C-alpha positions in Angstrom: 193.5 118.7 150.5 189.8 118.9 150.4 187.6 119.7 153.3 186.1 116.1 153.2 182.4 117.1 154.2 182.3 120.1 151.8 183.7 117.9 149.0 181.4 115.1 149.6 178.5 117.5 149.7 179.5 119.0 146.4 179.9 115.6 144.8 176.3 114.5 146.1 175.0 117.7 144.9 176.6 117.3 141.2 175.6 113.6 141.2 172.0 114.9 141.6 172.5 117.6 139.1 173.8 115.2 136.4 171.1 112.7 137.0 168.4 115.3 136.6 169.7 116.8 133.3 167.1 115.9 130.6 169.3 117.3 127.7 172.3 115.0 127.9 173.6 113.6 124.6 174.5 109.8 124.9 177.5 108.4 122.9 177.8 104.6 122.9 181.1 102.6 122.3 180.8 99.1 123.0 180.0 98.4 126.4 180.3 102.1 127.5 177.8 105.0 127.3 179.2 108.5 127.7 176.7 111.1 128.8 177.6 114.8 127.6 176.2 118.2 128.6 177.2 120.0 125.4 180.7 119.2 124.8 181.5 118.2 128.4 181.5 114.4 129.6 179.6 114.2 132.9 178.8 110.5 133.4 180.0 107.3 132.0 178.1 103.9 132.3 180.0 100.7 132.0 177.7 97.9 131.0 179.8 95.2 132.4 178.8 92.6 135.2 176.8 95.7 136.7 176.2 99.1 135.5 179.3 100.8 136.9 179.0 104.7 136.9 181.6 107.4 136.7 180.9 111.0 137.4 183.0 113.8 136.1 183.4 117.5 136.9 185.5 119.7 134.6 186.9 116.5 133.1 188.0 115.1 136.4 186.7 111.9 138.0 185.0 112.9 141.1 182.8 109.8 142.0 182.5 106.1 140.8 179.7 103.8 141.9 179.8 100.1 141.4 176.5 98.2 142.4 176.4 95.1 144.3 177.1 92.0 142.6 176.7 88.2 143.3 180.4 88.3 144.5 180.7 91.9 145.9 179.0 94.5 147.8 178.6 97.9 146.2 181.4 100.3 146.1 181.4 104.1 146.1 184.6 106.0 145.7 185.1 109.7 146.3 187.8 111.6 144.4 189.7 114.8 144.7 192.4 116.0 142.2 192.6 112.4 140.9 192.9 110.4 144.1 190.4 108.8 146.3 189.7 110.3 149.6 186.8 108.2 150.7 185.9 104.4 149.9 182.9 102.9 151.0 182.5 99.1 150.6 178.6 98.3 151.3 178.0 100.5 154.5 181.7 100.2 155.8 183.9 103.2 155.4 187.6 101.9 154.5 190.4 103.3 156.6 192.7 105.5 154.2 195.7 103.6 155.5 194.3 100.3 154.6 195.4 98.0 151.7 191.8 97.6 150.4 191.5 101.5 150.3 194.4 101.8 147.9 193.5 98.6 146.1 189.9 100.1 145.4 191.5 103.6 144.6 193.9 102.1 142.1 191.2 99.5 140.5 188.7 102.3 139.9 191.1 104.8 138.4 192.6 102.1 136.2 189.2 101.1 135.0 188.2 104.7 134.3 191.3 105.4 132.4 190.8 102.3 130.3 187.2 103.5 129.3 188.2 107.1 128.6 190.6 105.7 126.0 187.4 104.0 124.2 185.1 107.0 124.4 
């Protein structure tokens, strides 16, 4: 189980690192763009109703960001070892015991796994 503050700090640091890398290689497949640092996939952008972003570390999903749309607030999901430990909808932290938390966890993981099959 992660120490949440340390894991979240690490993910935020990794997010900034990935977005500041100038040498990423882009590989596009349909509505998806994979960003690679050498052979390592570090970021995916899904060009759907909004540009959904997925961040990876050592091949594992660590963070997903779904921007706000006309029908939904933005969603941020933090992962550790394949499971969400924090879900933020707009500015609201979802309780881990809540149904919405589990629904967002499932939906984001399902979306991510579908995209990985295409890239």
